[in-house]
C-alpha positions, 0 to 999 in steps of 0.5 A: 603739987601744981595743976600742969598737965603731965603725961609720961610714956613707960617702956617695958620690954620684960625687964624693969619698966623705964621712962620713955618720955615725960611731957609737961604743959603744952608737950602733953597734946604732942606726946598723946597724939604720937601715942594715938598715931601708933595705937598705943593704949593711953591709960589716964592716972593723974597722980601716978603721971604726976609722980612719974613725971618727976623722974628723967627720961631712961630712968627704971621705974622705982621698986615702990612704984612697980605695983602701980605701974604694973596695974597700968600695964595689966590694963593695956594688956586686956585693953589691947591684946597686941599691946605686948607685941606692939611693946616688943617690937617697938623701933624695930623695922 
C-alpha cells in the first residue's frame, strides 16, 4: 500500500471494539491532537492502522483482527490505569 499516514481511533465499551474515527494524510495530526487533549493513550502500529483504516467509522473490528486490537488495548490498560474508566465514561457529562 501507499505511504500515506493513517491514524485510527478504536472505541471499546465492553462489547466488540469499533472504529471510532479514521484519519488519513493531513487529518492524522488533528486526530492525534484530539487524543492528546483528552489524555487518550496513543499506540503506534503502522501495519494495524493501515488495515483498520480500510474500515468505515462505526464498523465492528473483524474477528480476524481481534487479537491484534486486544493486544493494543491491553497495552493501553497497562500504560494508563484509568484508560478503561475513561473509555467507559467517554461522551458522558
